[in-house]
Structure formats: structure tokens, C-alpha cells
C-alpha positions in Angstrom: 0.0 0.0 0.0 1.2 3.5 -0.7 1.9 6.0 2.0 -0.3 9.0 2.6 2.2 11.9 2.8 4.9 10.8 5.3 2.5 8.5 7.2 1.2 5.0 6.9 2.0 2.5 4.3 1.6 -1.2 4.6 3.6 -4.0 3.2 3.1 -7.7 2.9 6.3 -9.7 2.3 6.8 -13.4 2.0 9.3 -16.1 1.0 8.0 -17.4 -2.3 10.1 -20.6 -1.9 7.9 -21.6 1.1 4.4 -20.1 0.5 2.2 -18.9 -2.3 0.2 -15.8 -1.5 -2.9 -14.7 -3.3 -3.8 -11.0 -2.6 -7.6 -10.6 -2.1 -8.3 -7.0 -1.2 -6.7 -4.0 0.4 -7.4 -0.6 1.8 -5.3 2.1 3.3 -5.5 0.2 6.7 -5.5 -3.5 5.7 -4.3 -6.1 3.2 -6.1 -9.5 2.9 -4.5 -12.5 1.3 -4.7 -16.3 1.2 -1.5 -18.0 2.2 -0.9 -21.5 0.9 2.1 -23.4 2.4 4.0 -25.2 -0.4 4.1 -29.0 -0.2 1.3 -28.9 2.3 -2.5 -28.7 2.5 -2.1 -25.9 4.9 -3.7 -22.6 4.0 -5.2 -19.6 5.8 -6.5 -16.1 5.4 -3.9 -13.5 6.4 -4.8 -9.9 7.2 -2.1 -7.3 7.8 -3.3 -4.2 9.7 -1.9 -0.7 10.2 -4.9 1.1 11.7 -5.4 4.9 11.4 -4.8 6.9 14.5 -8.1 8.7 13.6 -11.1 7.1 15.3 -13.5 7.5 12.4 -11.2 5.7 10.0 -10.5 3.0 12.6 -14.2 2.3 12.8 -14.2 1.7 9.0 -11.4 -0.8 9.5 -13.3 -2.7 12.3 -16.4 -2.9 10.1 -14.3 -4.3 7.3 -12.8 -6.9 9.6 -16.3 -8.0 10.7 -17.3 -8.3 7.0 -14.2 -10.3 6.3 -15.0 -12.7 9.2 -18.5 -13.2 7.8 -17.2 -13.9 4.3 -14.5 -16.5 5.1 -14.6 -19.8 7.1 -10.9 -20.7 6.9 -8.3 -20.2 9.6 -7.5 -16.5 9.9 -4.3 -14.8 11.1 -4.9 -11.1 11.9 -1.8 -9.1 12.7 -0.5 -5.6 12.9 -0.9 -2.3 14.7 -4.5 -1.6 15.6 -3.8 1.7 17.3 -5.9 0.5 20.2 -3.7 0.6 23.4 -5.2 -1.4 26.3 -2.8 -0.2 29.0 -0.6 2.9 29.7 2.4 0.7 29.0 1.2 0.2 25.4 1.5 3.8 24.5 3.7 6.9 24.8 2.2 10.3 25.7 -1.2 11.6 24.8 -4.4 11.0 26.7 -4.8 8.2 29.2 -6.4 4.9 28.1 -10.0 5.3 29.0 -12.6 2.7 30.2 -14.8 3.8 27.2 -12.0 3.0 24.8 -11.7 -0.5 26.3 -15.5 -1.0 26.1 -15.4 0.0 22.4 -12.6 -2.4 21.7 -14.5 -5.1 23.5 -17.6 -4.4 21.4 -15.5 -4.6 18.2 -14.0 -8.0 19.3 -17.5 -9.2 20.1 -18.6 -8.2 16.6 -15.8 -10.2 15.0 -16.4 -13.2 17.4 -20.1 -13.3 16.4 -19.0 -13.3 12.7 -16.6 -16.2 13.6 -19.1 -18.1 15.7 -18.5 -21.3 13.8 -14.8 -21.3 14.8 -14.1 -18.7 17.5 -10.6 -17.2 17.6 -8.7 -18.2 20.7 -6.8 -14.9 20.8 -10.1 -12.8 20.7 -11.7 -15.0 23.3 -8.7 -14.6 25.6 -8.5 -10.8 25.0 -12.3 -10.5 25.6 -12.0 -12.3 28.9 -9.1 -10.2 30.0 -11.0 -6.9 29.1 -14.1 -8.1 30.9 -12.0 -8.8 34.1 -10.5 -5.3 33.9 -14.0 -3.7 33.5 -15.5 -5.5 36.5 
């Protein structure tokens, strides 16, 4: 993906001797591809994320991720920078991490989990449980 001015830009690199990658779709914040391991029946959906620091644009990303979860039933690796700090240690400067921000993130995770209800993502279930404990 191209940068916007001096900000952003997202790359997806791979070793073509080990995997075949089929790009599916991309936006300024995400790249979706199917990864097939050579000499194996192993394949999965891979999404690389570099979320905007702007809330409105991040909401677009989360809606796209929910739609992606609804459209695919294969294993899914979702990785990157979501610009959603959960603790003060996760960020430098700026405003403190608020309870509302954690609640919003929890709601987004729930949306993706509902879309993945056939095969819930262990990471999202774990993160959801951790956030629920913190909010109690």
C-alpha cells in the first residue's frame, strides 16, 4: 500500500520458496491475502493491519474486519498495529487509556467473534475475557 504523505504504508512480504500468496483485497489500513504453504495442504486467510490513529477511520477498519470474518470460514491470522492501546504501557504520551475505549474495543471484538461463531478465535476469546475482568 502507498503512504499518505509521510504517514502510513503497509507491506506484505513473504518467502516465495515456502508459500504462495494470493492477494484478495486491500485498503489504506489493511491487506487481505490467502496464504498456501507449499508441499502442504495448509492454507489460511492472512490480514495485515496498520490502523489509522483517527477514530472514524479505525471504525471503518473494524467494520471491514467484521465483514471479512463473515465472508470466510478458513483459519484467519490477523496481525498488525491496531492503534488500540489497552494499558498505559502500550502507549507513549497523549491521553490516558479510558474505560470507554476498552469498552469500544470489547464491542468490536464481540462483533468479530459473532462473525466467527462457527470457529471462535482463541486470541479474541482470551482478550475479551481479559478486558471483561478489567472492566468488572
